N, C-alpha and C positions, 0 to 999 in steps of 0.2 A: 504494500500500500504506500503510495506517495502522498505527502501532505504539502499543500501550498497555503501560506497564511497571508492575509491581506488586512492591514490595520486600517480600520475605519469605525464610528460609534453606533446603537439601535434602541429602539423603545418598543416595549411590548404592551399588549393589552388583551382584552377578551370581551366577549359579548354573550348574553344569554341567547340560547337557541330555542325555537319553538319545537313542539313535538307533533308529528303528523303520523298517525297510525297507518294511513293508507299510502304514504309516500315512501319511495324506495330510498334507502341509505346507499346512494350510488357511490361506492367506494371500492378500494382494492386491498387485498391482503390475506394472509393465512396464519392465524394465531392458534390454530387448533391441531391436535394430533389425531383427531377422530377420523375413522375411515369414511364417515358420512361426508365430510368435507371434501376429501379426495374424490369420492364418487360423484359428488355434485359438480365439481370442476370438470372432471372427465366427461360426464354426461353432457354438460353444456357445450364443451368443446366439440364433442362428436356430433351433436345435433345442430349447433348454431354457427360453427366456424368453417368457412370454406378453405382456410389456410391456417398454418400454425401461428400466424401473426395477427389473427383476428381477436379482438377483445371479446369477452363473454360477460353478459349481464345476468346475474343470478338473483332470484328472489328467495327469501327465507320466511318461514312462519314467524310472526311477531309475537313475542312473549315478554311480559314484565316479570322480573325476578327480584326477590329480596335476598340480598347476600350480606355476608359479614366479613369484616376485616380479619385476615389471618396473619399478615405480616406487613410491616412498614420498613422500607429500606431507602437510604439516600443514595441516589445514582450519581448526582453531581451536587455541588452547593446550591444549584438552582432547580433540581428535579428530585421528586420523590416517586418511588414505585410502591403502589398499594396493591397487595395481593388479596383478592376477594375470593371467598369460597362458599360452598353450600350445595346441597343436593339439587337445588333448583337450577343449577347449571347443566343438568342432564339435557342433552339435545342441543346445546349451544353450538352454533356454527359461525365461524368467521373465515371466509374463503379468500380474502384479499387484504393486502397489507395496509390499505387506508380505509378499511371499514370503519363505521362509526356506530357506537352504542350511545343511547341516551341515559345519562346518569340523573337520578332523583335524590336530592340532598335533603336531609332532615332539617326541620325549622330551627333546631338548637342542638348543641353538642350532646351526643349520646342518645338522642331520640330516634324513633323509627320513622323513616319517611313514608309519606302517603303515596301509594302506587295507584295508577289508573286501571280501570277495567277496559280492556281493549276489545272493541266490537266493531260491527259494520259502520257505526256512526262515528268511529274514531275513539280517542281516549276519553273516558268519563271518570271524573274523580268523585269520591263520596261527598255527599252534601254535608255542609257544616264543618268541613275540615280544611285547613289551609293547604292550598296547592303548593307543592314543593318547587323550589328553584331547580332548573334543569340545565345541563350542558352536554355537548357532544364530545366524545373522546374516542381515541383509537384503542382497540384491544391490542395490547403489546404482546401478550402470550396467553394461550389457553392450554391447560393440561386436562384432557378429558378424563384420564384415569384418576387424577387427584381432585377433580372438580375445582380447579383453581383458575382464576382470571387475573392477569396483571394489567394495571392501568398506570401509566406514567403521567405525573402532574408537574407542569412547569410552575414554579413558585414565582409569581410576578406581581405580588401586591396583596391587596385585601379583597380580591374577587371571591365569589361564592365557592368555586371549586378549589382555588389555591388555599383559601382560609380553612376549608374543611380538611383538605389533605394535610396541612401543616399541623392540625390538631388531632388527626385521626389516631385512634388507639385500637389495639386488638380487641375484637368483639363488637366494634361499632357497626351500625347498619348502613347500607347504601343500596338504593334501588337501581336496577339496570334493565333496559329494554333494547331489543335489537341484537345484531344488525338486521335491518329489514331487507337489505340486499347487498350484493357485492359486484364491483366492477373489476373483473379479473384481467390484468394485463399479462400477456404471455411472457414467459421467461426466455422464449426462443429468439427474441430480437438480438441482433449482433451487439448492440450496446444500449445502455440505459443511462439517462441523465436525470438525477434527482436534485431538486432545488427547493429550499425552504428556509424558515427561521426556526427558532427553538420549539415552536408549537408543532412543527412537522418532524421533529427528531424521533418521536416514537415510531411513526410510520416509516421513516427512512431507515432507522435501525432494524426494524423488522424486515424490510425489503432486502437489505444487503445480507442479512442473516439467512434469508431463504433462497437467494440466487445461487446457482450452481458454481462449482469451482471453476475459476478462470474466466467467468463472464465479465466482460468489460463494463465497468461502471464509473461514471463521473458524478461526483456529488459536490454541491455548493450549498453551504449552510451558514446563515447569519446568526451570530449570537451577541448578546449584550456585553459579554466579557469572556476572556479566554478560559476561565474555569467552568464555563458551561459546556465545554466540549465533551463529547462522549468517545470512549474507546470502542469501536465497532467490532463485533464478533462476526467475521465473514470469511468465506473461502473464495469470494469473487476477487477479480482484479480491480480493486477499488482505488481510484485517484481522487483524493479528498482535498477540497478547498474550503478552509474556514475563513469567514468574513466577520470582522468586528463591525457591528452595525452602527448606523447613524442617519442623519437627515440627508436628503439628496444634495448633491453639489450644485454649484451655480448653473450648470447646464441642465439641471432637472433630472439627472440620472442618479438613481439610488445605488447604494453600495452593493446590493445583491445583483442588480442588473449589470453594473459595471464589471463585475467579475465574470458573469455569464458572457458578456461581449468579448472577453479575452480568450474564451475557450476555443480550442481547436477540436472540433467534433470528429470522432473516428469515422472511417469508411463503413459502408454497409447500411443496413436497415436499423434505425434506432427509435427509441420511444422516450419522451420527456414527461416526467411527473413533477409538478410544482405545487406547493401549498404554503400558505403563510398569510401575512397581512395583505388585504385586498388590493390596494393600489400598487404595492410592490410586485405582487404576482401578476397582476394584469399587465403591468409594463413589461415584465419579462416575457410573458406570452406573446404580446404584440411584437416585440423585437424579434423573437424567434420565427414568427410567422412572416412578418413583413420584410425583415432584413436578412434572415438566414434561409428563408424559403421553406420552412418546415410546414407540412400540411397539418391543419387543425386536428385531423383524425389521429395524428401521432403525438398529440400533446393532451395530457389531462392536467388541468390547472384548477385549483380551488382556493377560495378565500376561507381561511380559518378564523380570522378576526379582522376588525376594522379599527384603524387609528382614531376615527371620529366617534367610535362607540356604537355604530349602527349594527344591524343584524350581521352575524358572523359568517356561518357556513353557507357557502354558495359555490356550486360547480360552474365554471365559466364555459359556456357552450355557444356563445354568439359568434 
């Protein structure tokens, strides 16, 4: 693995996400060791893909689960890994590295969060009880045998999720629903380019861990400080570029886009995945399409949060 470092400053934030029972969580990843997941991916590929380079969109039954904290581990000074467990994880499927689950937080420390009943009319909460705050997060790891699910939390202030994670103790309750669906990007591309900020680190870490030995991967990740960097566990041929984030320069180009502009892309068929702050990711996507000539079908870009505090998660498909 080669590492390139670029010194520049960044600011992080987050926004609450709405919950839509009928909407697909159109994401990508595999945090499960279950045979059901492998069969789902293989079945979708066989029935819906004319070539090995065709993405597959999967749908999963939606279920709300009440889980409890089993372990709390510090991954970096800016990230905590919460391991959740419980028998209700039976049947959980996450088929793609950027899948999203909806987390339901208790109204106070140690309390049990209120879960919705999921039906044809969407989520319905019990009358007379406070609706929980919710956020979308990436399943980092799922162990079907142990019935355990890892969620990585970036600690970026006093937001709902970060505050809960910072105070979480073994035995605490957390509600989890989804993923509703998966957007599976084939590993067979000649190369993969992964772009994001700290909020995208769990998905990027999962992706590079799952890619096969020798697969060509370029990754550009913006962090607020050097101690937010992760040591990736991967067999892939990973070329890593860390960016110290900050405001765009006078020319309007942000630090993440500036590093992407310097990249020499490999030969062959490639796929780009990008996620993070909305404006930064949209600028990167537009550059790759307009100036590098990449087809939009070979780029999956998503807003995970907005600097202005607006709605966070959005897949950019225009």
